[in-house]
C-alpha positions in Angstrom: 90.5 90.4 113.7 92.9 93.3 114.3 92.4 96.1 111.7 94.3 98.9 113.3 97.0 99.5 115.9 97.6 102.8 117.6 100.3 103.2 120.2 104.0 103.7 120.5 107.0 102.3 118.6 108.8 99.8 120.9 111.4 98.7 118.3 112.0 98.3 114.6 113.8 95.4 113.0 114.4 94.0 109.5 111.0 93.8 108.0 109.0 94.3 111.2 108.1 96.6 114.0 106.9 96.0 117.6 104.1 98.4 118.5 103.3 98.9 122.2 99.6 99.4 122.7 98.9 100.1 126.4 101.7 97.7 127.5 101.0 94.9 125.0 103.6 94.5 122.2 102.4 93.6 118.8 104.8 92.2 116.2 103.9 93.6 112.9 105.5 92.8 109.5 105.9 96.0 107.4 107.3 97.0 104.1 110.5 99.0 104.1 108.5 102.0 102.9 106.3 101.9 106.0 109.2 101.2 108.3 111.0 104.3 107.0 108.0 106.4 108.0 108.1 105.2 111.6 109.8 107.3 114.3 112.2 106.0 116.8 111.4 104.1 120.0 108.7 105.9 121.9 107.3 107.7 118.9 103.5 107.6 118.5 102.3 105.5 115.6 99.0 104.5 113.9 99.0 101.6 111.5 96.4 100.0 109.3 96.6 96.3 109.9 95.8 93.2 107.8 95.5 90.0 109.9 96.3 86.6 108.3 95.7 83.3 110.2 98.0 80.4 109.7 98.6 77.1 111.5 101.0 78.8 113.9 98.6 81.6 114.7 97.8 85.1 113.6 100.3 87.2 111.5 99.9 90.9 111.5 100.9 93.1 108.5 101.1 96.9 109.1 100.7 99.8 106.6 101.3 103.5 106.9 98.3 104.3 104.7 95.1 102.7 103.3 96.4 102.6 99.7 99.3 100.3 100.7 97.0 98.1 102.7 94.6 97.9 99.7 97.4 96.9 97.4 98.6 94.3 99.8 95.2 92.6 99.7 95.2 92.7 96.0 98.7 91.4 95.6 98.3 88.4 97.9 95.3 87.4 95.8 97.7 86.5 93.0 99.0 82.9 92.9 102.6 82.8 94.1 102.4 86.0 96.1 102.5 85.6 99.9 102.7 88.3 102.5 106.5 88.5 102.4 106.6 89.0 98.6 103.8 91.5 98.7 105.6 93.6 101.3 108.8 93.4 99.1 106.9 94.7 96.1 105.4 97.5 98.2 108.8 98.4 99.6 110.1 98.7 96.0 107.2 100.5 94.4 104.8 103.0 95.9 101.1 102.3 95.4 101.1 104.9 92.5 104.2 103.5 90.9 102.8 100.0 91.2 99.5 100.9 89.6 101.4 102.6 86.7 103.8 99.6 86.3 100.9 97.2 86.0 99.0 99.5 83.6 102.1 99.8 81.5 102.8 96.1 81.7 106.2 97.0 83.0 107.5 93.6 84.1 111.0 94.9 84.5 109.9 97.4 87.2 108.0 94.6 89.1 111.1 92.3 88.9 113.1 94.8 90.9 111.3 93.6 94.0 113.1 90.8 95.9 111.3 87.4 95.2 109.7 88.5 92.0 111.0 86.7 88.9 110.0 87.1 85.3 107.2 84.6 85.5 105.6 86.1 88.6 106.0 89.6 87.1 104.2 88.5 84.0 101.4 86.9 86.1 101.0 90.1 88.1 100.6 92.4 85.1 98.3 89.8 83.4 96.0 89.3 86.4 95.9 92.8 87.8 95.7 95.0 84.8 91.9 95.0 84.8 91.8 95.9 88.5 94.0 98.9 88.0 91.8 100.2 85.1 92.7 103.0 82.8 95.1 105.8 83.5 94.0 109.2 82.4 96.7 111.7 81.6 99.3 109.5 83.2 97.7 109.9 86.6 98.2 106.6 88.5 95.1 104.8 89.8 94.8 103.2 93.2 94.0 99.5 93.3 90.5 98.8 92.2 89.9 102.3 90.8 89.8 103.6 87.3 90.5 107.3 87.0 88.9 109.3 84.2 88.2 107.8 80.8 90.0 104.6 80.2 92.7 104.5 77.6 94.1 101.5 75.7 96.6 99.8 77.8 100.1 99.4 76.5 100.6 95.9 75.0 97.0 95.7 73.6 97.9 97.2 70.2 97.2 100.5 68.6 99.0 103.9 68.5 99.5 104.0 72.3 101.2 100.7 72.4 103.4 101.5 69.4 104.4 104.8 70.9 105.3 103.2 74.2 107.3 100.6 72.3 109.2 103.3 70.3 110.1 105.2 73.5 111.2 102.0 75.2 113.5 101.3 72.3 115.0 104.8 72.8 116.0 103.7 76.3 113.1 105.0 78.4 111.6 102.8 81.1 108.3 101.3 80.1 106.4 102.9 83.0 107.7 106.4 82.3 107.1 106.0 78.6 103.6 104.8 79.2 102.9 107.8 81.5 104.3 110.3 79.0 102.4 108.8 76.1 99.2 108.8 78.1 99.6 112.4 79.0 100.3 113.3 75.4 97.3 111.4 74.2 95.1 113.2 76.8 96.3 116.6 75.4 96.1 115.7 71.7 93.0 113.6 71.8 92.1 110.3 70.2 93.0 109.6 66.6 96.3 111.5 66.8 99.1 110.5 64.4 101.6 108.2 66.1 104.5 110.5 65.0 102.8 113.5 66.7 102.1 111.3 69.8 105.8 110.3 70.1 106.9 113.9 69.5 104.6 115.2 72.3 105.7 112.4 74.6 109.4 113.1 74.1 108.7 116.7 74.8 107.0 115.7 78.0 109.9 113.5 79.0 112.4 116.3 78.4 110.8 118.5 81.0 
């Protein structure tokens, strides 16, 4: 199994790159985010690689960093998410943005990725929220990690969920509302009045 490729960029196409490793060209599917970080032909490159075996042979998926590769493995574990859709999600949202969207149960953010409809977006937030874990002070977690003391996730009830809902009704995106409320709760502590929580979150968003 190929886990890493280090060589030169031979060419870049729509959704893929060819990496020349000592004269052997490897066709590697990549997210648009990873492709944007590659140089032109002849540029040195090092990619983390995930190998998937199918009936027609091995398929290689390349990633510019370990966080993106980790998320790829997590995403394809969800029913209905294949390699192509996983790369589309990673091309739309960075690993940090993806973690935050799932923690905030922001189905709209996930639906921006090509191939992700409302039903799949709902399945993603439902199945992956426990893997993301809590987000402390609005700091996004990497897949499989929980940073700091867990907080109540939006959508599970309580002041945090109500504050996020209130900010969403004011026109803020669910992910940014969740992050602002999480940071506000981290500063004010547990048991804070919802009015104070919303006021502090709005102040955070105005910065």
